[in-house]
N, C-alpha and C positions, 0 to 999 in steps of 0.2 A: 574292658576298662570302664570305670564309672566317671560320669561327668560331675564336676563340682559346682553345678549350678542348680537353681530351683526355679520353677515356674515355666510355663509353656513358652513364653517369649524368650527367656534366657536359654532354654534348651534348644529352641529353633535356631537362635543366633549361634550357639556353640556348635551345633551340627553343621551349619553353613560354613563357619570358620574352619572347622575340622576338614570339611570336604574341599575347601579352597586351599588347604595346606598351611593355614596360619597357626601360629602359636596362640592358643586361646587366652592365656594370661596376658601376653604382650598386646594382643589385639584389644582385649578389654581395657587395658590401661590406656592404649592409644585412643580408643573411642571415648573413654571418660574424659581424657584431656581435651579432645576435640570438642566435646559437648560443653565443657566448662568454658573454653575459649569462645565458642559461639554464643553462649549465654552472656558472657562478659561484653562481647561486641554488641549484642542486642541492647543491653542496659546502657552502654555508652551511646548507642544510636538514639535511643529514646531520650536520653538526657540532652544530646545534641539537637534533636528535633525540637525540644522544648525551648532551648536557647535560640534556635533559629526562628521559631515562631515569635518569641519575645522580641527579637531583633526586628522582625518584619513589622510587628505592631508598633514598636518604638519609632521606627522610621516614619510610619504613617502619622503617628501622633505629632511628631516633630514637624512634619510637612503641614499638617493642619494648623499647628500653632504658628508657624511662619506665615501662612496665608492669613490667619486671623490677625496677627500682629501687623502685617502689611496693610490690611484693611482698616485697622484701628488707626494706624499712622496716617493713612490717606484721609480718613474722616476727621482726624484732629487738625490736619493742615487745612482742610476745607473750612472747618469751624473757625480756626484762627484767622483765616483770610476774610471770612464773613464778618468777624467781630471788628477787625481793624480796618 
């Protein structure tokens, strides 16, 4: 019987699947679906990592702004007390 695949990798995979008793067409479809799902998860993870990094940076910026605002408020109080 002839294999309906081309290329050394595809032939090797087909022979392994055949030896394991898998239906080659069904196995190929399953592997394709799994690889698509894995690629989708990777894309979502990358996107999520970007937002997580942005969130971390935003928290740090807000913290610095709060510290700066508190320092400016203290300086203003000291200045106003010195003037009056």
